[in-house]
C-alpha distance (Angstrom), angle and dihedral (degrees) to the residues before:
residue distance angle dihedral
M1 . . .
N2 3.82 . .
S3 3.80 93.8 .
P4 3.78 120.4 133.9
L5 3.77 115.9 -84.0
R6 3.79 114.6 -99.6
K7 3.77 131.3 -170.5
Y8 3.80 119.4 -126.0
K9 3.79 134.1 -177.0
V10 3.79 113.8 -138.9
S11 3.78 130.4 -179.7
L12 3.79 118.0 -137.6
F13 3.78 121.6 177.3
G14 3.79 92.9 -22.9
E15 3.80 97.0 -46.3
V16 3.80 126.6 103.3
Y17 3.80 118.2 -134.5
D18 3.79 132.3 -172.5
L19 3.77 111.6 -130.0
V20 3.79 127.7 -171.6
S21 3.80 117.6 -156.5
D22 3.77 144.3 145.4
E23 3.82 90.7 -137.6
S24 3.79 123.0 104.9
E25 3.78 120.5 -84.7
G26 3.80 90.9 -118.4
L27 3.79 92.8 54.9
I28 3.80 92.8 47.0
L29 3.81 94.3 47.6
N30 3.81 93.4 44.7
S31 3.80 91.1 48.7
A32 3.80 92.1 48.3
S33 3.80 90.3 48.5
M34 3.81 91.3 51.6
V35 3.81 92.6 48.9
D36 3.81 91.2 46.1
S37 3.81 91.4 51.3
L38 3.79 92.1 47.7
M39 3.80 91.5 49.2
K40 3.81 90.9 50.8
N41 3.82 93.0 46.5
I42 3.80 93.8 47.8
A43 3.82 91.0 45.3
Q44 3.79 90.5 51.9
Q45 3.82 94.3 46.8
S46 3.80 96.3 43.1
R47 3.82 98.6 31.2
C48 3.80 86.9 -131.4
T49 3.81 118.0 145.0
D50 3.81 99.7 174.6
T51 3.80 102.6 116.7
K52 3.80 93.3 -156.4
R53 3.81 91.8 54.5
L54 3.81 91.3 44.0
A55 3.81 91.1 51.0
L56 3.81 90.1 52.0
L57 3.80 91.7 48.4
V58 3.82 90.6 49.8
A59 3.82 90.8 49.0
L60 3.81 90.5 51.0
H61 3.81 91.3 47.0
L62 3.81 92.4 50.9
A63 3.82 92.4 45.7
Q64 3.82 90.8 50.1
Q65 3.80 90.6 48.3
Q66 3.81 91.9 49.9
L67 3.81 92.7 48.3
S68 3.79 90.4 48.6
D69 3.82 91.5 49.9
Q70 3.82 91.2 48.5
S71 3.79 91.2 48.3
K72 3.81 90.8 52.0
L73 3.81 90.8 48.5
L74 3.81 92.3 49.5
S75 3.80 89.7 49.1
L76 3.81 90.9 52.3
I77 3.81 91.1 48.7
D78 3.81 90.4 48.1
D79 3.82 90.6 50.6
E80 3.81 90.7 49.1
L81 3.81 91.6 49.8
K82 3.81 91.2 49.3
L83 3.80 90.4 50.1
E84 3.80 92.3 49.6
S85 3.79 90.2 47.4
S86 3.80 92.8 51.6
L87 3.82 91.6 49.9
S88 3.80 94.3 54.2
């Protein structure tokens, strides 16, 4: 983003962390809130309290979600290309 680095405090699963980033405060706080919510939800569903394991499960969940979103986008682009090809 090429903005100056700023230091933020974020709370994840009951612990406060210092985070340095060049991203906007809103993006950092929203991201931290999403990760915190996912950690709490996964902890509640799995009865796991190991923060390291929860962090890994959240990372896997977010990676799976991103891959799924990209797959859907590629499918839409493929459908659009097929439609354009059939019209010409």
